[in-house]
N, C-alpha and C positions, 0 to 999 in steps of 0.2 A: 659377311664382316658383321652386318646389323646387327644379328642375330648375337654375336660374340659380346658388340657393345650394349647391349639390350640387357642380357645377361651380366654381364659385370659388376662387380659391388660398385657401388656406388663410388663418386671420388668427393663428396662430402658425407661426413655420418650421419644420419639421422640426427642423434645423440647432441651433433655438435652445430647442426644448425640457427638453433635460437640463440647462443652462445656467442657465435660469430658473426650474426646479422647484426646485432647489437655492438660488438667490438667493430665491425666493417662501420656503422653508421655513426661511432664515436670516434674515427680514425678519419671518416671524413669530414666531420665537423670540424678537427685539428689542421687537416689537409688545406680546409681553407680558411682555417682562421689566421693562419700561418702567410698566403699566400696574400689575403689584404695588408697583414701587417707588415709583409715586405713587396709591396706592390710597387713597384720600379723604383724599387728603396734599395740602392747596393752597398750602405752604410753597415760600418762594424756595429753594433750595437748589442745590449742585454746578454742573453746568452751566447750569442756570436763571441761578444768580445773579451767575454769571462773564459773561452773555451779554446778559442781560434790560436792565441799568439803562442801557447804551448806545444800547441799539437803542430801547428803549419810550418812544413819544411823540416818535417823530422828526415837525419841524416841516415848513413848505412849503420850498420845491417838493416835498422828497421823501413829503413826506403825501398828496401828490394820485398822485404816482405808487404809493403804498401802495393807494389808493380806487381806483385802476383794476383793480390785482390782485386785491385783492378784490373789487368788483364779479363779476367773471370766477367767481368761486365762490358768489354769490349764487344763489337761485331762478332770476329773469330772466338774469342773465349767464351762469353756467352750462346753462342751457335752449338762448339761442343759439347758444353755443360746440361743443353737442353736435350740434343740429340741424346745423351748418355741418359740420362734420367729418365726421358721418353721410353730408350730400351730397355729400359731394367725393369719398367711397369707394366711394357710390353712382356716381356717375358715370364713377369709372373704371373701372369694373366689380369693386370689393372688396365683395362682398355680404356678407360673414362679416364685414372689418373694420366696416363697416356697423352689421351687428348687434352686434359685439365691443364700437361706442361708447358707442354706448345701455346693453346688459348690463354692458359693464364697469364703467362708471360708476354706473350703479344699484346693483350690488353694494359695490362700494366706500365709497359715500356711506350705505346699509344697515348693511355692518359697524362702522363710523366711529359712526352714529348709536347702537347696538346698545350699543357699548363705553363712551359715555358715561356713562350712568348706572350702570354695571355700575364702573366706574373709581372714580366719582363726586367725579373734583378738579374744585374750580372755579377760577376768576379774579374777581376784584373780588366774592369774598362769595358769588354766586348763580351765577352762570355754568358750565355742564358745559364741560369744556375739552378733554380728553384722550378721544380725538386731535382733532387736527384735521381738519375734514372739507374745509375750503376747500385745505388742501394734499393733504389725499388727494385731491381730485378733480383737481385742475390735474395731478397726477402722473400719474395713470390714463390722463388726455387724452394726456397725456406718452407716455406710453408704448402707446398704440393708433397714434398717427402715428409713432413710431417705427418699431415691427414692420411696418408697412406700408411705410415708407422700405426699410428691411432690407431686406425680401422683393425689390420692385420694383427696388432698386437691384443687388440679386445676390450681399452681401457676404458674406465667408466667416464663420465662426463667431463669431473674435475682434472682427472690426470689426465685426460686428452686434452683437454685445453692450456693446462699447464705444459704439455711436449708442445704443442702446436705455437703458443706463443711463445714458448723458451725458444725453441729453435730459431723461429722470427726474428727474437731479439737478438741471439747468438752473430746470427748469419747479416740483419741490418747495421748490429754494431761492427762487426769484424770491418765491412764495406765501408761503410760511412765513415768509420775512423781510418779507412785507408785512401779517400777520397779525399778529406780534410787532411789528412799527414801531406798529399802529393798539391794539396792547396788549388783541388781542382772544384771544391764547393766548402761553403757554411755548413756549421754542424745544423742549425736549421733547416737547411738544405736535402740533409741526411736524414732526417725528422721526417720531411715533408714525406721523401723518399718511401721510407717506412709504411706511414700511414697510408699510401699508395698502395702499396701490396696487399695492405691490411683489408683496404675498401674496397679494393678489383676481386680477389683471387675467388673470397668463398663464393662472393655472386654470380661468377663463372662456372667455379665448382658447380652451384645448384642449378645453371642454367644448363650446365653437363647432362647432369642427373634429367635434368626436365624433359631434355629434346630424345636422350637415350631411351626413357620410359614413354614418350608416347612413340618412337618407332618402332 
């Protein structure tokens, strides 16, 4: 098994290490800045005030769509998604990507879980909301898939970055919309979750490759 991991293709393509490191640094800065801006502040201001009223409380049939997305971020739904993606990675002999699927999601969820009580932002008076764990999880899974596709398709750096950031943005927007539409999060909570995944997953992928190469 160790030999399989060591000989497997990288979880983080070499040509994407530098640009994704920069992206992770910028995402970390935004994540921290938003956390400071909304530290123990649950008021509806700024971007949230402009975006939330038209979206919050969406009605059927769009509410059902939002609930489907939301299920993907719940414990059962996320476990199914992680298991499926990791299994596909394993079947196509991308062992490191399979490991990243699990560790990337776990690390991202840990970061959002730790940040919530530190930031202390609440919605509906009692539920910790910043950053959105659902949005972070969806973005993390999209990043894993995008990294795998970029490497398998042999894309150049610019196109690969476009694919990675594009899929991450689509996943983040979809889940972020669902969470805001269901009244579970503010828009900036979703942005924070998106940034959390961008900050965590590339570094986790680098660590997976580093330990695999040393093994």
